Backbone as JSON Lines, residues from 0, in Angstrom:
{"i":0,"aa":"X","n":[0.71,-1.24,0.08],"ca":[0.01,0.06,0.03],"c":[0.81,1.21,0.05]}
{"i":1,"aa":"X","n":[0.32,2.3,-0.75],"ca":[1.27,3.62,-1.1],"c":[0.48,4.45,-0.22]}
{"i":2,"aa":"X","n":[1.28,5.28,-0.36],"ca":[0.29,6.52,0.44],"c":[0.32,7.72,-0.8]}
{"i":3,"aa":"X","n":[-0.83,8.51,-0.59],"ca":[-0.68,9.68,-1.92],"c":[0.31,10.46,-2.03]}
{"i":4,"aa":"X","n":[0.73,11.28,-3.35],"ca":[2.45,11.99,-3.15],"c":[2.27,13.25,-2.04]}
{"i":5,"aa":"X","n":[1.12,13.65,-2.36],"ca":[1.02,15.13,-1.45],"c":[1.11,14.62,-0.1]}
{"i":6,"aa":"X","n":[0.56,13.7,0.77],"ca":[0.57,13.13,1.69],"c":[2.48,12.68,2.2]}
{"i":7,"aa":"X","n":[2.56,12.28,1.32],"ca":[4.46,11.68,1.43],"c":[5.07,13.07,1.38]}
{"i":8,"aa":"X","n":[5.0,14.1,0.86],"ca":[5.36,15.37,0.74],"c":[5.65,15.99,2.33]}
{"i":9,"aa":"X","n":[3.92,16.13,2.86],"ca":[4.06,16.31,3.79],"c":[4.78,15.84,5.25]}
{"i":10,"aa":"X","n":[4.36,14.1,4.83],"ca":[5.14,13.2,5.92],"c":[6.82,13.78,5.78]}
{"i":11,"aa":"X","n":[7.17,13.85,4.53],"ca":[8.54,14.08,4.41],"c":[8.97,15.13,5.43]}
{"i":12,"aa":"X","n":[8.33,16.47,4.83],"ca":[8.55,18.1,5.88],"c":[8.34,18.03,6.81]}
{"i":13,"aa":"X","n":[7.6,17.29,7.78],"ca":[7.01,16.84,9.22],"c":[8.8,16.29,9.5]}
{"i":14,"aa":"X","n":[9.11,15.29,9.1],"ca":[10.06,14.66,9.68],"c":[11.38,15.6,9.53]}
{"i":15,"aa":"X","n":[11.51,16.38,8.34],"ca":[12.48,17.24,8.97],"c":[12.47,18.1,9.75]}
{"i":16,"aa":"X","n":[11.05,18.89,10.07],"ca":[10.75,19.3,10.91],"c":[11.49,19.26,12.53]}
{"i":17,"aa":"X","n":[10.96,17.75,12.41],"ca":[11.07,16.97,13.71],"c":[13.19,17.0,14.05]}
{"i":18,"aa":"X","n":[13.51,16.75,12.66],"ca":[14.96,16.9,12.97],"c":[15.72,18.16,13.69]}
{"i":19,"aa":"X","n":[14.95,19.06,12.98],"ca":[15.84,20.35,13.67],"c":[15.23,20.87,14.94]}
{"i":20,"aa":"X","n":[13.85,20.31,15.36],"ca":[13.44,20.55,17.16],"c":[14.33,19.23,17.44]}
{"i":21,"aa":"X","n":[15.46,17.99,17.14],"ca":[16.09,17.67,17.62],"c":[17.39,18.13,18.31]}
{"i":22,"aa":"X","n":[17.75,18.91,16.96],"ca":[18.88,19.73,17.02],"c":[18.99,20.55,18.22]}
{"i":23,"aa":"X","n":[17.8,21.31,18.15],"ca":[17.68,22.75,18.63],"c":[17.62,22.14,20.14]}
{"i":24,"aa":"X","n":[17.14,20.56,20.65],"ca":[16.95,20.41,22.01],"c":[18.64,19.9,22.63]}
{"i":25,"aa":"X","n":[19.17,19.35,21.59],"ca":[20.25,19.22,22.22],"c":[21.46,20.16,21.98]}
{"i":26,"aa":"X","n":[21.35,21.31,21.35],"ca":[21.69,22.55,21.49],"c":[21.32,23.46,22.25]}
{"i":27,"aa":"X","n":[19.96,23.1,23.02],"ca":[19.58,23.53,24.73],"c":[20.56,23.05,25.3]}
{"i":28,"aa":"X","n":[20.61,21.26,25.69],"ca":[21.29,20.99,26.18],"c":[22.99,21.26,26.54]}
{"i":29,"aa":"X","n":[23.61,21.64,25.89],"ca":[24.86,21.75,25.2],"c":[25.08,23.58,25.91]}
{"i":30,"aa":"X","n":[23.96,24.07,25.46],"ca":[24.15,25.76,26.51],"c":[24.11,25.66,27.88]}
{"i":31,"aa":"X","n":[22.89,24.92,27.73],"ca":[23.05,24.8,29.71],"c":[24.22,24.04,30.15]}
{"i":32,"aa":"X","n":[24.6,23.36,29.66],"ca":[25.68,22.33,30.48],"c":[26.79,23.64,30.51]}
{"i":33,"aa":"X","n":[27.29,23.96,29.54],"ca":[28.58,24.86,29.6],"c":[28.03,25.87,30.22]}
{"i":34,"aa":"X","n":[27.04,26.75,30.6],"ca":[26.38,27.87,31.46],"c":[26.38,27.32,33.13]}
{"i":35,"aa":"X","n":[26.41,25.77,33.43],"ca":[26.66,25.12,34.44],"c":[28.0,25.18,34.89]}
{"i":36,"aa":"X","n":[28.99,24.75,33.69],"ca":[30.24,24.83,34.38],"c":[30.66,26.64,34.57]}
{"i":37,"aa":"X","n":[30.29,27.13,34.32],"ca":[30.58,28.91,34.04],"c":[30.12,29.5,35.54]}
{"i":38,"aa":"X","n":[28.76,29.14,35.78],"ca":[27.98,29.73,36.8],"c":[28.03,28.57,37.95]}
{"i":39,"aa":"X","n":[28.9,27.34,37.62],"ca":[28.81,26.68,38.77],"c":[27.39,26.39,39.59]}
{"i":40,"aa":"X","n":[27.03,25.9,38.55],"ca":[25.66,25.8,38.82],"c":[24.71,24.12,38.72]}
{"i":41,"aa":"X","n":[24.74,23.76,40.06],"ca":[24.9,22.75,39.97],"c":[23.26,22.06,39.85]}
{"i":42,"aa":"X","n":[22.23,23.08,40.05],"ca":[20.7,22.7,39.62],"c":[20.83,22.5,38.0]}
{"i":43,"aa":"X","n":[21.53,23.75,37.6],"ca":[20.97,23.5,35.83],"c":[22.05,22.35,35.28]}
{"i":44,"aa":"X","n":[23.2,21.74,36.01],"ca":[23.35,20.66,35.35],"c":[22.69,19.37,35.56]}
{"i":45,"aa":"X","n":[22.23,19.47,36.69],"ca":[21.17,18.51,36.91],"c":[19.72,18.68,36.04]}
{"i":46,"aa":"X","n":[19.31,19.9,35.69],"ca":[18.25,20.05,34.91],"c":[18.94,19.34,33.34]}
{"i":47,"aa":"X","n":[19.97,19.63,32.82],"ca":[20.75,19.4,31.57],"c":[20.47,17.62,31.44]}
{"i":48,"aa":"X","n":[20.56,16.82,32.71],"ca":[20.85,15.44,32.64],"c":[19.3,14.88,32.25]}
{"i":49,"aa":"X","n":[18.45,15.97,33.05],"ca":[17.42,15.33,33.04],"c":[16.31,15.29,31.38]}
{"i":50,"aa":"X","n":[16.95,16.09,30.57],"ca":[16.8,16.31,29.21],"c":[16.69,15.33,28.31]}
{"i":51,"aa":"X","n":[17.96,14.36,29.33],"ca":[18.24,13.55,28.31],"c":[17.1,12.37,27.25]}
{"i":52,"aa":"X","n":[15.98,12.2,28.01],"ca":[14.95,11.32,27.21],"c":[14.46,12.33,26.02]}
{"i":53,"aa":"X","n":[14.54,13.69,26.55],"ca":[13.71,14.59,25.28],"c":[14.25,14.07,24.05]}
{"i":54,"aa":"X","n":[15.74,14.16,23.83],"ca":[16.5,13.98,22.69],"c":[16.24,12.4,22.25]}
{"i":55,"aa":"X","n":[16.05,11.64,23.12],"ca":[16.21,9.85,22.76],"c":[14.94,9.8,22.63]}
{"i":56,"aa":"X","n":[13.7,10.9,22.74],"ca":[12.72,10.48,22.28],"c":[12.15,10.67,20.67]}
{"i":57,"aa":"X","n":[13.01,11.93,20.14],"ca":[13.16,12.23,19.05],"c":[13.75,11.11,18.29]}
{"i":58,"aa":"X","n":[15.0,10.62,18.74],"ca":[15.92,9.62,18.2],"c":[15.06,8.38,17.41]}
{"i":59,"aa":"X","n":[14.22,8.26,18.86],"ca":[13.31,6.69,17.93],"c":[11.94,7.51,17.39]}
{"i":60,"aa":"X","n":[11.71,8.49,17.71],"ca":[10.24,8.65,16.58],"c":[10.64,9.13,15.37]}
{"i":61,"aa":"X","n":[11.87,9.49,15.03],"ca":[12.26,9.99,14.02],"c":[12.85,8.58,13.27]}
{"i":62,"aa":"X","n":[13.45,8.03,13.65],"ca":[13.53,6.64,13.29],"c":[12.69,6.17,12.49]}
{"i":63,"aa":"X","n":[12.06,5.67,13.24],"ca":[11.17,4.73,12.78],"c":[9.89,5.78,11.83]}
{"i":64,"aa":"X","n":[9.58,7.14,12.2],"ca":[9.5,7.88,10.9],"c":[9.66,7.49,9.3]}
{"i":65,"aa":"X","n":[11.1,7.47,9.64],"ca":[12.07,6.92,7.91],"c":[11.52,5.53,7.69]}
{"i":66,"aa":"X","n":[11.94,4.74,8.2],"ca":[11.8,3.57,8.23],"c":[9.99,3.12,7.24]}
{"i":67,"aa":"X","n":[9.21,3.53,8.0],"ca":[7.98,3.91,7.74],"c":[7.76,4.29,6.35]}
{"i":68,"aa":"X","n":[7.81,5.69,6.23],"ca":[8.04,6.23,4.62],"c":[9.09,5.82,3.65]}
{"i":69,"aa":"X","n":[10.03,4.42,3.86],"ca":[10.7,4.06,3.05],"c":[9.73,2.48,2.81]}
{"i":70,"aa":"X","n":[9.13,2.28,3.98],"ca":[8.53,1.09,3.36],"c":[7.08,1.76,2.57]}
{"i":71,"aa":"X","n":[6.62,2.59,2.94],"ca":[5.46,2.7,2.33],"c":[5.39,3.35,0.94]}
{"i":72,"aa":"X","n":[6.19,4.07,0.74],"ca":[6.46,4.8,-0.48],"c":[7.71,4.47,-1.29]}
{"i":73,"aa":"X","n":[9.01,3.79,-0.87],"ca":[9.47,3.48,-1.66],"c":[10.17,4.74,-2.2]}
{"i":74,"aa":"X","n":[10.88,5.47,-1.58],"ca":[11.44,7.12,-2.44],"c":[12.45,6.53,-3.39]}
{"i":75,"aa":"X","n":[12.81,7.39,-3.8],"ca":[14.02,7.02,-4.83],"c":[14.68,8.7,-4.9]}
{"i":76,"aa":"X","n":[15.91,8.6,-5.76],"ca":[16.77,9.67,-5.8],"c":[16.87,10.74,-4.79]}
{"i":77,"aa":"X","n":[16.28,11.84,-4.92],"ca":[16.81,13.07,-3.86],"c":[16.03,12.65,-2.6]}
{"i":78,"aa":"X","n":[14.6,12.51,-2.64],"ca":[13.88,11.73,-1.35],"c":[14.54,10.41,-0.69]}
{"i":79,"aa":"X","n":[15.06,10.17,-1.45],"ca":[15.8,8.52,-0.51],"c":[16.79,9.34,-0.04]}
{"i":80,"aa":"X","n":[17.74,9.95,-0.5],"ca":[18.85,10.76,0.0],"c":[18.41,11.68,1.48]}
{"i":81,"aa":"X","n":[17.58,12.03,1.51],"ca":[17.07,12.74,2.56],"c":[16.64,11.96,3.72]}
{"i":82,"aa":"X","n":[16.11,11.07,3.25],"ca":[15.77,9.65,4.54],"c":[16.82,9.25,5.01]}
{"i":83,"aa":"X","n":[17.4,8.61,4.13],"ca":[19.03,8.3,4.24],"c":[19.78,8.93,5.53]}
{"i":84,"aa":"X","n":[20.32,10.19,4.96],"ca":[20.81,11.4,5.32],"c":[20.7,11.4,6.79]}
{"i":85,"aa":"X","n":[18.94,11.48,7.19],"ca":[18.55,11.92,8.85],"c":[18.6,10.8,9.51]}
{"i":86,"aa":"X","n":[18.69,9.67,8.77],"ca":[18.36,8.52,9.73],"c":[20.13,8.14,10.48]}
{"i":87,"aa":"X","n":[21.08,8.81,9.35],"ca":[22.48,9.12,10.08],"c":[22.66,9.96,11.11]}
{"i":88,"aa":"X","n":[22.27,11.16,10.72],"ca":[21.91,12.56,11.42],"c":[21.69,12.34,12.62]}
{"i":89,"aa":"X","n":[20.38,11.51,13.02],"ca":[19.83,11.65,14.38],"c":[20.77,10.91,15.23]}
{"i":90,"aa":"X","n":[21.76,9.87,14.63],"ca":[22.62,9.12,15.6],"c":[23.78,9.9,16.04]}
{"i":91,"aa":"X","n":[24.04,11.18,14.97],"ca":[24.97,12.24,15.83],"c":[24.58,13.17,16.46]}
{"i":92,"aa":"X","n":[23.44,13.57,16.35],"ca":[22.61,14.48,17.36],"c":[22.5,13.74,18.79]}
{"i":93,"aa":"X","n":[22.21,12.4,18.66],"ca":[22.14,12.2,19.98],"c":[22.8,11.81,20.97]}
{"i":94,"aa":"X","n":[24.44,11.61,19.91],"ca":[25.85,11.49,20.56],"c":[26.06,13.21,21.25]}
{"i":95,"aa":"X","n":[25.4,14.24,20.45],"ca":[26.14,15.82,21.26],"c":[24.6,15.76,22.18]}
{"i":96,"aa":"X","n":[23.93,15.09,22.27],"ca":[23.56,15.29,23.78],"c":[23.48,14.18,24.87]}
{"i":97,"aa":"X","n":[24.05,13.41,24.44],"ca":[24.97,12.35,25.92],"c":[26.33,13.18,26.17]}
{"i":98,"aa":"X","n":[27.01,13.76,25.07],"ca":[28.25,14.53,25.6],"c":[27.76,15.42,25.96]}
{"i":99,"aa":"X","n":[26.82,16.24,25.94],"ca":[25.99,17.42,26.63],"c":[26.07,17.26,28.5]}
{"i":100,"aa":"X","n":[25.1,15.59,28.28],"ca":[25.22,15.02,29.77],"c":[26.66,15.15,30.5]}
{"i":101,"aa":"X","n":[27.22,14.33,29.73],"ca":[28.82,14.26,29.84],"c":[29.57,15.35,30.98]}
{"i":102,"aa":"X","n":[29.36,16.51,29.97],"ca":[29.83,17.83,30.58],"c":[28.85,18.64,31.97]}
{"i":103,"aa":"X","n":[27.66,18.37,31.75],"ca":[27.2,18.58,32.75],"c":[27.28,17.52,34.48]}
{"i":104,"aa":"X","n":[27.29,16.37,34.04],"ca":[28.15,15.97,35.54],"c":[29.56,16.07,35.88]}
{"i":105,"aa":"X","n":[30.29,16.64,34.51],"ca":[31.54,17.06,35.34],"c":[31.5,18.11,35.88]}
{"i":106,"aa":"X","n":[30.76,19.31,35.04],"ca":[30.22,20.42,35.64],"c":[30.16,20.33,37.19]}
{"i":107,"aa":"X","n":[29.28,19.29,37.95],"ca":[28.52,19.15,38.85],"c":[29.98,18.58,39.92]}
{"i":108,"aa":"X","n":[30.92,18.24,39.34],"ca":[32.26,17.63,40.1],"c":[33.22,19.09,40.52]}
{"i":109,"aa":"X","n":[33.2,19.58,39.25],"ca":[34.13,20.86,39.69],"c":[33.17,22.04,39.88]}
{"i":110,"aa":"X","n":[32.26,22.18,40.57],"ca":[31.01,22.57,41.2],"c":[32.39,23.41,42.58]}
{"i":111,"aa":"X","n":[32.98,22.63,42.89],"ca":[33.46,22.75,44.53],"c":[35.24,23.04,44.29]}
{"i":112,"aa":"X","n":[35.29,22.6,43.19],"ca":[36.85,22.99,43.3],"c":[37.39,23.74,42.56]}
{"i":113,"aa":"X","n":[39.07,24.23,42.7],"ca":[39.7,25.39,42.15],"c":[39.32,25.18,40.36]}
{"i":114,"aa":"X","n":[38.99,26.58,39.98],"ca":[38.8,27.05,38.62],"c":[39.93,27.34,37.85]}
{"i":115,"aa":"X","n":[40.5,26.18,37.17],"ca":[41.49,26.18,36.35],"c":[41.3,27.81,35.46]}
{"i":116,"aa":"X","n":[42.38,28.44,34.79],"ca":[42.69,29.6,34.06],"c":[41.88,29.03,32.84]}
{"i":117,"aa":"X","n":[42.77,27.72,32.09],"ca":[41.91,27.24,31.16],"c":[40.89,26.82,30.47]}
{"i":118,"aa":"X","n":[40.12,27.18,31.83],"ca":[38.3,26.74,31.66],"c":[37.72,28.15,30.77]}
{"i":119,"aa":"X","n":[38.24,29.32,30.77],"ca":[38.65,30.48,29.91],"c":[38.68,29.83,28.54]}
{"i":120,"aa":"X","n":[39.33,29.24,27.91],"ca":[39.37,28.37,26.83],"c":[38.31,27.28,26.21]}
{"i":121,"aa":"X","n":[38.17,26.65,27.4],"ca":[37.1,25.56,27.23],"c":[35.51,26.31,26.93]}
{"i":122,"aa":"X","n":[35.38,27.67,27.78],"ca":[34.15,28.31,27.23],"c":[34.35,29.04,26.0]}
{"i":123,"aa":"X","n":[35.45,29.18,25.46],"ca":[35.4,29.22,24.02],"c":[35.32,28.67,22.8]}
{"i":124,"aa":"X","n":[36.07,27.62,23.43],"ca":[35.48,26.24,22.74],"c":[33.7,26.2,22.35]}
{"i":125,"aa":"X","n":[33.49,26.22,23.42],"ca":[31.57,25.9,23.38],"c":[30.98,26.68,22.79]}
{"i":126,"aa":"X","n":[31.58,27.84,22.71],"ca":[30.94,29.38,21.84],"c":[31.08,28.79,20.5]}
{"i":127,"aa":"X","n":[31.98,28.6,19.9],"ca":[32.45,28.15,18.75],"c":[31.17,26.91,18.42]}
{"i":128,"aa":"X","n":[31.46,25.74,19.13],"ca":[30.67,24.77,18.99],"c":[29.29,24.79,18.88]}
{"i":129,"aa":"X","n":[28.45,25.69,19.64],"ca":[27.26,25.91,19.59],"c":[26.63,26.78,18.21]}
{"i":130,"aa":"X","n":[27.33,27.77,18.11],"ca":[27.42,28.24,16.79],"c":[27.45,27.5,15.82]}
{"i":131,"aa":"X","n":[28.34,26.23,15.89],"ca":[28.31,25.25,14.59],"c":[27.34,24.6,14.63]}
{"i":132,"aa":"X","n":[26.37,23.98,16.0],"ca":[25.3,23.57,15.5],"c":[23.96,24.21,15.44]}
{"i":133,"aa":"X","n":[23.94,25.79,15.26],"ca":[22.98,26.7,15.37],"c":[23.07,26.24,13.82]}
{"i":134,"aa":"X","n":[24.38,26.72,13.13],"ca":[24.44,27.03,11.4],"c":[23.73,25.83,11.08]}
{"i":135,"aa":"X","n":[24.36,24.54,11.53],"ca":[23.67,23.14,11.3],"c":[22.08,23.15,11.17]}
{"i":136,"aa":"X","n":[21.17,23.43,11.89],"ca":[20.24,23.42,11.75],"c":[19.59,24.17,10.28]}
{"i":137,"aa":"X","n":[20.87,25.36,9.96],"ca":[19.71,26.6,9.27],"c":[20.62,26.04,7.71]}
{"i":138,"aa":"X","n":[21.7,24.94,7.57],"ca":[22.31,24.45,6.54],"c":[21.36,23.46,5.94]}
{"i":139,"aa":"X","n":[20.9,22.55,7.03],"ca":[19.65,21.43,6.74],"c":[18.51,22.31,5.96]}
{"i":140,"aa":"X","n":[18.12,23.14,6.73],"ca":[16.77,23.9,6.09],"c":[16.93,24.23,4.9]}
{"i":141,"aa":"X","n":[18.07,25.26,4.99],"ca":[18.37,25.6,3.62],"c":[18.93,25.02,2.47]}
{"i":142,"aa":"X","n":[19.72,23.79,2.62],"ca":[20.33,23.23,1.83],"c":[21.48,24.13,1.47]}
{"i":143,"aa":"X","n":[22.27,24.78,2.29],"ca":[23.42,25.71,2.36],"c":[24.5,25.55,2.29]}
{"i":144,"aa":"X","n":[25.41,24.75,1.25],"ca":[26.64,24.47,1.46],"c":[27.63,25.34,1.71]}
{"i":145,"aa":"X","n":[27.42,26.86,1.48],"ca":[28.54,27.66,1.82],"c":[28.53,27.27,3.48]}
{"i":146,"aa":"X","n":[27.22,27.46,4.02],"ca":[27.14,27.58,5.39],"c":[27.77,26.1,5.55]}
{"i":147,"aa":"X","n":[27.53,25.02,5.06],"ca":[28.71,24.24,5.6],"c":[29.63,24.0,5.53]}
{"i":148,"aa":"X","n":[30.59,24.94,4.59],"ca":[31.87,25.0,4.64],"c":[32.44,25.94,5.97]}
{"i":149,"aa":"X","n":[31.54,26.79,6.21],"ca":[32.09,27.57,6.97],"c":[31.94,26.63,8.21]}
{"i":150,"aa":"X","n":[31.35,25.83,8.44],"ca":[30.86,25.13,9.77],"c":[32.64,24.05,10.09]}
{"i":151,"aa":"X","n":[32.71,23.68,8.64],"ca":[33.87,22.81,8.29],"c":[35.41,23.59,9.02]}
{"i":152,"aa":"X","n":[35.56,24.88,8.72],"ca":[36.08,25.76,8.93],"c":[36.3,25.74,10.31]}
{"i":153,"aa":"X","n":[35.15,26.21,10.77],"ca":[34.98,26.62,12.44],"c":[35.67,25.58,13.41]}
{"i":154,"aa":"X","n":[35.06,24.09,12.57],"ca":[36.12,22.91,13.55],"c":[37.31,22.96,13.91]}
{"i":155,"aa":"X","n":[37.98,23.38,13.19],"ca":[39.75,23.77,12.98],"c":[39.96,24.35,14.17]}
{"i":156,"aa":"X","n":[39.34,25.62,13.98],"ca":[39.47,26.47,15.4],"c":[39.19,25.27,16.8]}
{"i":157,"aa":"X","n":[38.29,24.64,17.0],"ca":[37.62,24.17,18.1],"c":[38.85,23.35,18.11]}
{"i":158,"aa":"X","n":[39.68,22.38,17.38],"ca":[40.44,21.33,17.48],"c":[41.84,22.27,18.06]}
{"i":159,"aa":"X","n":[42.1,23.53,17.25],"ca":[43.34,23.99,17.97],"c":[42.96,24.59,19.29]}
{"i":160,"aa":"X","n":[42.01,25.0,20.01],"ca":[41.49,25.36,21.14],"c":[41.82,23.67,22.02]}
{"i":161,"aa":"X","n":[41.12,22.8,21.63],"ca":[41.18,21.78,22.4],"c":[43.2,21.58,23.17]}
{"i":162,"aa":"X","n":[44.11,21.63,21.44],"ca":[45.24,21.17,22.09],"c":[45.82,22.89,23.1]}
{"i":163,"aa":"X","n":[45.56,23.77,23.46],"ca":[45.57,24.4,23.73],"c":[45.36,24.27,25.18]}
{"i":164,"aa":"X","n":[44.02,23.84,25.35],"ca":[43.85,23.13,26.74],"c":[43.98,22.24,27.24]}
{"i":165,"aa":"X","n":[44.56,21.2,26.15],"ca":[45.79,20.3,26.8],"c":[46.96,20.88,27.56]}
{"i":166,"aa":"X","n":[47.41,21.7,26.66],"ca":[48.48,22.27,26.85],"c":[48.87,22.79,28.45]}
{"i":167,"aa":"X","n":[47.77,23.73,28.73],"ca":[47.39,24.26,29.78],"c":[47.29,23.62,31.01]}
{"i":168,"aa":"X","n":[46.58,22.42,30.87],"ca":[45.97,21.76,32.03],"c":[47.41,21.46,32.54]}
{"i":169,"aa":"X","n":[48.14,20.26,31.34],"ca":[49.48,19.65,31.73],"c":[50.08,20.74,32.72]}
{"i":170,"aa":"X","n":[50.54,22.22,32.33],"ca":[51.36,22.73,32.56],"c":[50.49,23.08,34.39]}
{"i":171,"aa":"X","n":[49.39,23.18,34.22],"ca":[49.03,23.64,35.61],"c":[49.14,22.45,36.76]}
{"i":172,"aa":"X","n":[49.36,21.5,35.74],"ca":[49.16,19.99,36.93],"c":[50.57,20.17,37.37]}
{"i":173,"aa":"X","n":[51.78,20.45,36.61],"ca":[53.14,20.57,36.91],"c":[53.29,21.78,38.02]}
{"i":174,"aa":"X","n":[52.63,22.81,37.82],"ca":[52.88,23.6,38.69],"c":[52.48,23.61,40.15]}
{"i":175,"aa":"X","n":[51.44,22.64,40.06],"ca":[50.41,22.28,41.03],"c":[50.34,21.33,41.26]}
{"i":176,"aa":"X","n":[50.63,20.13,42.07],"ca":[49.95,18.45,41.19],"c":[48.5,18.48,42.09]}
{"i":177,"aa":"X","n":[48.06,19.09,42.77],"ca":[46.84,19.0,43.71],"c":[45.64,19.42,42.75]}
{"i":178,"aa":"X","n":[45.93,20.03,41.5],"ca":[45.09,20.77,40.3],"c":[44.93,19.54,39.7]}
{"i":179,"aa":"X","n":[45.68,18.43,39.62],"ca":[45.37,16.69,39.1],"c":[43.85,16.59,38.44]}
{"i":180,"aa":"X","n":[42.93,16.48,39.94],"ca":[42.1,15.86,39.53],"c":[41.06,16.72,38.61]}
{"i":181,"aa":"X","n":[40.7,18.26,39.16],"ca":[40.08,19.07,38.26],"c":[40.45,19.22,37.1]}
{"i":182,"aa":"X","n":[42.11,19.21,36.97],"ca":[42.44,19.85,35.73],"c":[41.88,18.39,34.46]}
{"i":183,"aa":"X","n":[41.82,17.08,34.99],"ca":[41.69,16.2,33.94],"c":[39.91,16.36,33.69]}
{"i":184,"aa":"X","n":[39.01,16.53,34.47],"ca":[37.95,16.64,34.54],"c":[37.92,18.28,33.56]}
{"i":185,"aa":"X","n":[38.33,19.18,33.54],"ca":[38.33,19.88,32.51],"c":[38.67,19.74,31.24]}
{"i":186,"aa":"X","n":[39.91,18.53,31.43],"ca":[40.0,18.36,29.7],"c":[39.31,17.24,28.94]}
{"i":187,"aa":"X","n":[38.4,16.82,30.2],"ca":[37.33,15.62,29.6],"c":[36.5,16.38,28.92]}
{"i":188,"aa":"X","n":[35.82,17.4,29.72],"ca":[35.23,18.28,29.06],"c":[35.29,19.33,27.64]}
{"i":189,"aa":"X","n":[36.94,19.69,27.82],"ca":[37.14,19.67,26.15],"c":[37.16,18.94,25.38]}
{"i":190,"aa":"X","n":[37.25,17.58,25.71],"ca":[37.45,16.56,24.58],"c":[35.97,16.18,24.48]}
{"i":191,"aa":"X","n":[34.68,16.09,25.11],"ca":[33.81,15.87,24.54],"c":[33.27,16.88,23.94]}
{"i":192,"aa":"X","n":[33.73,18.4,23.92],"ca":[33.4,19.59,22.98],"c":[34.22,19.15,21.52]}
{"i":193,"aa":"X","n":[35.51,18.46,21.87],"ca":[36.31,18.29,20.44],"c":[35.24,17.2,19.93]}
{"i":194,"aa":"X","n":[34.77,16.28,20.37],"ca":[33.94,15.11,20.07],"c":[32.72,16.01,19.63]}
{"i":195,"aa":"X","n":[32.22,16.7,20.17],"ca":[30.88,17.71,19.52],"c":[30.84,18.09,17.78]}
{"i":196,"aa":"X","n":[32.44,18.27,17.92],"ca":[32.92,19.28,16.63],"c":[32.32,18.43,16.01]}
{"i":197,"aa":"X","n":[33.1,16.77,16.15],"ca":[33.21,16.23,14.98],"c":[32.15,15.55,14.43]}
{"i":198,"aa":"X","n":[31.31,15.39,15.55],"ca":[29.71,15.05,15.19],"c":[28.97,15.61,14.29]}
{"i":199,"aa":"X","n":[29.33,17.69,14.75],"ca":[28.61,18.03,13.55],"c":[28.95,17.89,12.3]}
{"i":200,"aa":"X","n":[30.45,18.07,12.18],"ca":[30.79,17.83,10.84],"c":[30.21,16.65,9.99]}
{"i":201,"aa":"X","n":[29.89,15.53,10.77],"ca":[29.56,14.5,10.29],"c":[28.12,14.63,9.46]}
{"i":202,"aa":"X","n":[27.14,15.83,10.23],"ca":[26.45,15.65,9.91],"c":[26.34,16.83,8.56]}
{"i":203,"aa":"X","n":[26.91,17.93,8.35],"ca":[27.43,18.83,7.47],"c":[27.5,17.95,6.64]}
{"i":204,"aa":"X","n":[28.57,16.44,6.6],"ca":[28.81,15.96,5.35],"c":[27.77,15.01,4.78]}
{"i":205,"aa":"X","n":[26.25,15.25,5.81],"ca":[24.99,14.51,5.57],"c":[24.56,15.39,4.58]}
{"i":206,"aa":"X","n":[24.57,16.63,4.96],"ca":[23.74,17.32,4.42],"c":[24.07,17.87,2.66]}
{"i":207,"aa":"X","n":[25.35,17.69,2.7],"ca":[25.95,17.48,1.6],"c":[25.75,16.66,0.64]}
{"i":208,"aa":"X","n":[25.67,15.4,0.85],"ca":[25.12,14.08,0.49],"c":[23.86,14.44,0.1]}
{"i":209,"aa":"X","n":[22.99,15.17,0.84],"ca":[21.35,14.92,0.57],"c":[21.63,15.86,-1.09]}
{"i":210,"aa":"X","n":[22.41,16.97,-0.93],"ca":[22.59,18.06,-1.91],"c":[23.13,17.53,-3.68]}
{"i":211,"aa":"X","n":[24.37,17.08,-2.94],"ca":[24.92,16.46,-4.3],"c":[25.01,15.13,-4.46]}
{"i":212,"aa":"X","n":[24.82,14.48,-3.34],"ca":[24.68,12.8,-3.84],"c":[25.85,12.09,-3.74]}
{"i":213,"aa":"X","n":[26.99,13.02,-3.13],"ca":[28.1,12.74,-2.91],"c":[28.57,12.08,-1.73]}
{"i":214,"aa":"X","n":[29.21,11.35,-1.41],"ca":[29.31,11.0,0.04],"c":[31.37,11.48,0.34]}
{"i":215,"aa":"X","n":[31.26,12.24,1.0],"ca":[32.49,12.62,0.68],"c":[32.92,13.38,2.76]}
{"i":216,"aa":"X","n":[34.39,12.89,2.45],"ca":[34.56,13.71,3.82],"c":[35.29,15.06,3.53]}
{"i":217,"aa":"X","n":[34.44,15.89,4.36],"ca":[34.83,17.27,4.14],"c":[36.04,17.85,4.79]}
{"i":218,"aa":"X","n":[36.01,17.21,6.34],"ca":[36.96,17.43,7.39],"c":[38.36,16.8,7.73]}
{"i":219,"aa":"X","n":[39.43,17.43,6.89],"ca":[40.27,16.62,6.71],"c":[41.57,16.58,7.85]}
């Protein structure tokens, strides 16, 4: 049994809107997790952890709808690429939500610890990553490959800041071994942000595929 073409187009549009909402939910979690770190706000960090079910729910429902549309309509060409890309994108967005929770958990641990100077660079990393995630939604909606390239370029800034944070943590621990534990926690947060950047670039590669039909690695 097939569904009318007009209905399929609407269902596909609804699916894409759900993905954008999922990305925005993950973005909200990330922003709040970083705020909890900057403000040393344990309550806000716990709120992030509680939001995990929201992103997971989007993940399950979007996957179910993708498979349903493939089974009912047997889409081809551009429509099939769109659905296939969304199936991959939701995995990356779900991981972004997971990393945001991990950041929130380490923020709780750091709430009573000395604040290392490198936290400033961690916050810079977070600001760039949040901008990348915001632009990812725009690039997806507009199918804008120019935005995709700008996102890829900014991931290099994130990688560079991660190296700066790593060196700063090592220097802090060498100067004061008592900072070892909070230093490692800060480094873990930076690592999670670096990984979020990688997942965002994965998403942009899927957007590129949707538009061009080419599956290539954009971030070298």
